[in-house]
N, C-alpha and C positions, 0 to 999 in steps of 0.2 A: 336133602335137596335144597332146602331152605338155607341151610347154612353156605352150600356151594355157590348158591347166587349172590348171599351177602359177600363172600369173598371176591367174587367176580367184580360186584360193584364196587368194593373197595378199591380192588386193583386198577379199575378204570377211571376211578376218582382221582387216583393217585397220579395215575399216567396223564389225565386231563391236566392237573395241577402243574405237574413238571414240564408240560408242553408250554406253558405259559411265561413269558419273560419276569423275572424276578424282579419286584420292585426293590428299591435300594433300601436296605435294612438300616442304613446309618447315615448320619449327616454327612460323612465323608463321601457317600456314594452321590446324594444330592448335589453337593458341592463340584464333584467333578462333572456331572451332567449339565451343571449350569455354567460351567467355564468352557465346555465343548459348545454349547449353545451360544454362548458370548462371541466365540470365534466365528461360528457359522452365520451368526447375526450381521456381520460386516459383509457376507458374501451373498446370502440370500435371505435378507430380512421377512419375506412374506413366508416361506417354507419355515423358518425359526419361529415366527410367531405362532403359527399352528401347532408345532411340537411343545412351545413353551406352555401351553394352555393345559397338556396332559400333566403338568408338575403341579399346579395350582393346588389341588387336593392336598399335597403333601406339606403345603407351607404352615399350617395349623401346629404341626408337631416340629417345625424347624426352628432354629435359632434365629436371633436377630440378624446375624452376618449373613445367613444364607436368603432370609427375607429381602435384606436389602440388595443382595447381588440380583435376587429375583426381580425386583423392581427395577434395577439398572438395565437388565438385558431386555425386559418389558420396553422400558422407554427406548432404547436402542432401536428396536424394530418397530414401534408403533411411530417414531418420526416417518417412517416411510409409508405407513397407512395414511397419515393426515389425519387421524382422527384426534383432535386438539384436546378434548376434554380428558380421555383416557391417557393420552401422552402426558398432559399436565399433571394427572392424578398420580401416574405411576413415579415422576419425577418427585412430588411432594412427599409421598410414601416413602421413597428411599433417603431422601434427604433427612427426614424425621428420623431415620434410625442410624445416622452417622454418628460415630463416637471417635474417641481419640485413637482407639485401635482399629479404625477403618483405613484399609490400604489406600495409600494417597491416590493410586492411578484411579479407583473406583470412584472415591469422592471428587476428585477432578473431572472425571468424564460426567458424573451427575451434574456438576456445576455448569459444565459446558453445554449440556442438554438444556438446563434450566434457562441459559442465555437463549437459546435456541426458541424455547416456548416463549419466552417474553417477546421476543421479536415477531413470532407469529400472531402474538395478541396486540401487534403494534404498538408495543411499549419499548421503543427504541432505546431512549434514555437509560432504563433501568436495564435492559439487556446489555449495553454497552458497558455499565458500571460494573455487572457481574462478571462478564467476560474478560474485562480488564483486570480485575482482582484474581480472576481463575489464572489467567496467563502469567501474572505476576508470582503467583503462589508457584506454578509449574515450574517457572525458570528457577527460582529460588530452591527447590527441591530436587532439580534435576530430572523431572518428568518431562522428556523430550516430546514424546507423542502426545500427551496432553496438552504441552506448549503448542504444538503445531495445530493441533484441533482448535484450542481456544483462540488462538492468533487468527486462524483462518475465518473462524465464524464472526470474531469481532470485526474483520476487515469487510466482511461481507454485509453486517448490520451497519456498520459505519458508512458504506457505499449506499445502500439503500436510504440512509438518512441524509445523503448529499455530500459527505466528506471523502471525495474519491481519492485526493491527494494523500490523506491520512490512512486510508484503506490500503494503497500501494504500498508504502512503507511498512505496514503490518505484515502484508503478504511476502514482502522482500526478506523480513525477518523470518517468518516461518519457513520460507523455502531455504533461508541459508541452515536453518536448523534440520529440516528434513533431508538436506543433501547430506550433511556431515553425519546424520543417522544412518544414511545408505539406505533409506526406505523407502523403496518405489511408492508405495500406496501413500505415504505423507506428502511425498513431492505432487503426486498425481491429484490430491485434494487442494494443494496450493495452487496447481495449474488451473484447476477447474474454476476455483474463484478468482483468479487472474482472469480467465476468460469472461467471466459474469461482469467484473468490474470495467474491463475494457470494453465491452459491449454497451454498458451505461454511458461512458462518455465519448462513445462512437469511433472508438478505434477499433473497426471491424477486422482488420486482418490480424491485429494482435489477439483479438478475442479467439477467432478461428483457429490459430496456431495454438494457443493454450489449450482451448477445449479438446483440439484433436490429440495433442499430446497426453491429457487426461485420459481421453477414451482408450487409446493405444494401451495404457497400463491397466485400466480396469478391465480390459478385455482380456488381456494376459493374464491377469490375476484371478479372473472369475468374479468380480465384484458385480454382480447383476443389477443391483439396485443403482449403484454409483454409474454403471456403464448406460443404462438408461438416461439417468438425470444428465450426462455429458451429451447424449445423442440430442435431447430435448433443448439443451442449452446452445449446440449447434444450429438447431433448427430457428431457434428466436433470432440468433445472430444473422443466420441467412435471410430471415424475414426483415430484420431492420435494415441491411444491405440490398433489399428488393431483388435477392436471387431466388424468387417464387419457386422455380423447378426443385431447386437442393433443399429449400426450407420444407416444401411439402413431403418430400423423400426421407427428410429426417423425422418429421412427425409420424409419418406411417411407419417407419422403424421402431420409435419409440412405442407406438402402440402394439407392434407386434411383440417387442419384449415384455411388455406389461399386461397384455389382454388377459394371459391365463389367471392372472391374480384376482381378477374380478373386483378390483379397487375402484370406487366411484371417483377417487382423486385422479387416479392414472386415467381413467376414462375421459375425465373432464379436462385435463391438461392435454391429451393428445388431439381431442376435437377443438379445444380451444386454440391450439396452435395451427390446426387445419382451416378451422372458419375464419380466423382471423386473417392468415394467409389468403385465402381465396377471396376473402372480401376486398383487402388491400389492392390485390391482382385485378379485381373487377369481374371475377367470375361469381356472380351473384347465386345462380342457381346450386353450385356446389357449397358455396359459402352458408345459405340457409340450411342445407341438409346438414352440414358438419356443426352448425351453431346448434339447430335444434336437438342433436345428440349430446352436445355439451351441456345445453340447459335442463337436460332430462334427468342430471344426476346432480349430486350435492359438489358445490364448488365454491372457491375464495368469491367473496361479495364483490369487491372492485373489479375481479377479472369476470365475474359476470356482468357487471354493468358495461364493460367495454364491448363484450359480445351483444349486448341489447342494442348499443349505439349502432354496432355495424348491421344488426340483423334489421333495424328499423329503415336505414337507408335502403338496404336491399328489397324490404317490402314495399316500400315507397314506389321504388322502380316498376316494381310488378302490379302496382296500382292498389294495393291492400291498404287503404288509408287508415282504417281503424285499428288494425293490428300493428301498424308502423307508429302511430300515435301511443299506443299502448306501450310499446317497447320502450320509447323515449320516456313515459312517464315513469316505468319501471327503473330505467337507468337512473335518472335524476332523483329519485326516491332512496335508491341506494347509496349514491354519493352524499347526499342530504345527511344520511343516518351515520356516516364515518367523517368525524370532525376533522382527523387528521389529512383529509383530502379536499376539504372545503377551500375553495380559491384558486386550487392548484390547476395546471392546464389540463388535466384528465376531467375535473369537474366542469372547468369552463367548456371544455369540447362538447359537452351535451347540446348547448345551444348552437354550436356549429352544424352537429348532426340533425338537431331539429330543423334548422334552416334549409339543409338538403332535403329532409322529408317533405316540407311545405313546398319546396321548389318542383320535386317529382311528381307532387299531387298538383302541380298549377297554380299553387296558392301563393303568388310571386310577392304580394304586400307583406304577408306575413312571413315569409321566408326572408325578405329583404330587413325586416324589423328584428328578427332573431339573429341575423348575421351581423346587423349592426350593432345588437348588445354583446354579442361574442367579441367583435373586435375591439369595442371599447373596454370590455373587462380584460381582455388578453394584452391591449396595448398598456393597461394600467399594470398589469402583471410583469410585463417586459420592462416598463418604466421603474417599478420597483427594483427589478433585478439590475436594469442599468444604473440605478442609483447606488446598489451596492459596490458594483464595478467602479463608479465615479469616486465613490469612497475610497476604494483599495487604490485607485490611481492617485487621489490626493496624497495618500500616505507615500506612495513611491515618489511623487514629485518632492514631497516635503523632505524625504531623506535626501534625494538628488542635491536639493536646494543647500541642505545642511553641508554636504560633502563639498559644493563649490565654495562655500562661504570658508570652510576650513581650508581649502586648498588656497584661496585668494589670501586668507590671514597668513598662511605659511609662505607664500610669495612675498606679501607685504614684509614679514620679519626679515626674510632674506634681502631685500632691498634696504630695509633700515640698517642692517647689519654692515652692508656694503659701503652705505653713505657714512655710517660711523668711521669705518675703516679708511674711506678716503679722506674724511675730515682729520683723522689723526695723522694720515700721510701729509696732508697739507701744512698742518702745524709743524710736523717735524722739519719738512723742507722750510718754512718759514724762518724757523729758529736756526737752520745751519746758515741760512742766508745773513740773518741780523747778527749771527755771533761768529762770523766768518774769522774773526781775530782768535778766537777761542778754538781755532780749527783742529788741534791736535784733540783737545778735551772731545770735542764734538765727533772726531774721526772714531775716538775710542768709543763714545756713546752709540756712535751709529753701527759700529762692528759688533757691540752689543746685542744691539737690538736686531741686526740681521741674524746674528747666532740664534738668537731666541726664535726667530720666524722659522729659521732653518731646522732647528729642533723640534718646533711643532709639524713642520712639513714632515720630517722624518717620522715623528710619530705617527702623524696621519696615513703617511705610506706604509708603516706596520699594520696599521689597521684596516687598510683598503687593499680590494682585489685591484690589480693593476689594470686589467682589461675592461672591467665593466664600472669601476669606480664604487662599488658596493663595498659593505664590510667583508671582511674575510671571515673564515671559518673560527680562528683561534679569538677574534674579537666578539662576535655573536655569541659564542659559548660562554664567554666570560661575562657578557653581559645578561645571557639567561641564568646563569648560576646567581648572579646578583640579585636578579628580580626575584627568582623563586625561593631564595634564602630568607626574603624579607616578608613572604606571602602567609597568611595563616592557613594551616592545613584543612581547616574545615569550611572557609568562606572565601578563599583566594579566587582571583579572577584573572586568567592567563590563557591566552590561546596560540599555538604556532601552527604554522603552514608549511609542509614540505612539499617542495614543486620540483618535479623531473621532467626534461624535455624527452618527448617520445622519439625514438629512432633517430638521436641526434647523429650518431656516428654515421649513418647512412648520408646525412647531409655533408659531413666532412668528406667521406670518401667519394661522394658523387660530384660535389661542386667545390671542394677545397677549403681548408682551414680558414682562409680569410672571409668566406661567405659564412662559415659557422660562426665566426669571432662578430661578424656584422648582427647576426641574430642574437647572440648574446647580449651585445650591447643594447640593442632593441628591447630585449626583456627586461633589463636593468632600468630601461626608461619606463617601460610600462608598469613595472613594480614602484617606481618612484611616484608616478601621476596617481596610481590607484590606491597606493597604503595611505593612511591618515597620518595627522600630526602625531608623533610619538610612537608609530610603529617603526620598526627596523626591518632591512631585508639584506641579507648576505648570500653571496655565491660561496658554497661549501663544498662543491666538487666541481668536475668539469662541466656539467649541465644540470647540477642540482643546485636549489635555491632553498633559503630557509628564512621565513618571515617571523617576527616576534611581534607579537599583538598585546601590549600590556591593557589591563583593564577591559577586557573583551571576552565576552561570551563565546561558546562554540557556535550558537546560532548566529552571531553577528559575523564570526570568522568565516562561517559557511558562505555568507554573501560576499565577503572580500574574496574568498577564494574562487567563487564563480566567476565573478567579474574579471579576476587575473585570468582564469582559464580560458574565458570567453575572448578577451581582448588579444592574448596570446594566440589563440587560433585563428583570429581575423587577421593578424598581421603578417606581411609579405615583403621579402626583400626582392628588389628588382634587380637582375643582372644586366651586363651590357648587352647581351643579346636579346633582351625584353621578357626573358622568362622571370617567372615569381616563384621565389622558394619560401616555405613557410613550415612551422612545425606545430603540433599541439603539444599538451601539457599534461601531465597525470599529478592528481594531488592528494594528499593525505592530510587531516587536520587531527590535532589532539587538543584537549583542554585540560588545565591544572586540575588535579583530583587527589585524593587520598592515594591512588594506585600511581599516579603520575605527578610527583612533587619536586622532582628535582630535573636539571638539565638534561641529564643523561636519558632518566626515563620518558620523560615528556615527549623529547626527540624520537626515542625508540618506537613508542606509541603512534606518533605522527607518520614514522618510516613504515610501520606495520601497515598503517591504513593506505600509504602510498604504494604499498607492494599489491595491497588488494585492488586497488585502482588498476595497476600495470596487468595483473592476472586476468582481471575482468574485462579486459578490451582496450584499456588506455583512454585517453582523453577524456577522463571523467573525475570527479570530487568523491573522495569517501572519507567519513568521519568516524574515527576510532571512539567506541563507547567506553565509559569508565569502568563497566562492569566486564568489559571484554566484548568481542564481536564487532561489526562495522555496521554502518547505515548510510545510505546515500542521502544527502539533505534535500529537503524539499526544494523541487525546482531543478536539482541535478540529474544526471543520467543515473538510471537504476543499475546496481550492480547485480548481474546473474551468477 
């Protein structure tokens, strides 16, 4: 009987063991599970984090490659928990295991997350340096996904640091790569960051449009964490634009999506958005309830200070003097502890909030004193900003002055040349009159002089376009060949601009070729006035022009190209019936480089940039990069 019981027990134990899921017996099994969790981490980071913890006991027996992968997936999911210390630690542990055999995509993703961690620690310059290096390495190694992510995080960091123009250029490059990859998730990440940057610079319509595009893609792909962040971004932009009801609806939707995660950060973000919106709307009762819920959980310190300022004003309106003053003191202490925010408008706004508190408490003298202090400090801050703008204006004016001086010198040179020619003519006539007796000899001499002038005239006609008076295609390409042949390949400085009038055929068809000819002559005049001494412009096709700018960088050429495009777009020809006809121009720019070092190749590069302008909506300027690809110069229309 005892033997039978033992046998039954053995069978039950075996059955129990076989019913349990088998742990992976090999490193290959752990690698597969980590790869599956990495894919899941992009879509549902909260659930992935919980599942990831079940693998931690297996790390002791795992190799360095598996441990690195574990820390990478941990960091990927922890960034959504906003637990900075574990997030930073996972990145450091992963980077410490990187070797030459580490797959490039994992190493670059870890480096990108390192940049995010540095940014969250308010180390903006260090974050920018890491992300710039990561983007450069990703580009060099053809890691397009890592390139898009690092460029996007770089743009967001630069925008937080106040460099919005640079951020938009970075995003344009990331958008182009994501589009070429045909990866909707990559494009959505770029669109979300476009939404954030446009919101910072007050372009609310553009911000909402890009956030909405990102949200639609995230929802379709099932990326829940990203979907929640896009909804929060929409709420912030609605709040900035004072669309209170839409902002409140967005923050409530964000709360619904993240509530089940039980994350303090998600709770704080939801009630921060609601509290700030209610307070700015003037609904203090609802604002105080939401602010209390936000302050009851852990949150970013400077955001807590913003809530405390709003709370103080609402408490003062309700007559709670001590609580209002305590909230103001807490907000001031937070800002004083963050050196990066000292002297900013956020910090100075504490005085304005305190003034409102004293006003609602009927302490008008103290309110006036605090408000006066706020206005003095804020005026000084604005003066510093205005001083920077004045400096930039002085630079612009100095450039304009130099261009004017160059134009005047060129006109003076022309006048001197004409005067010399006139003097030569007078001397010739004088000699003819005095030496009339030697008429036959003088007639022969005159014939020779006239023949020479005609030869020069014919030569000039062979170099010039008959309609516009500009150089023709043959001459400009010969000139370009001569210039490029004499430039050193490693440090030559030369830029070309290819300009094509948009929809010019429609002008000829609608108004007739005489009107089109008038426009072409006007373009030639604009080019002659805009280009500098030493530059050359030619008509190389029906409505296509080529400008050669020796000793000129692509940045300088971009400024010239933008002025040309702007002046062309502003010019109109008036018809007999009073109608005005105008055209716009699409422009491509290329510079001398190792890839573009002869006339044909540099022209081909600029022509491809022109084609990019045409296909991206026309009436814009595009610069061809030496390593391939295109970018819109600063101040020009962005190419989407």
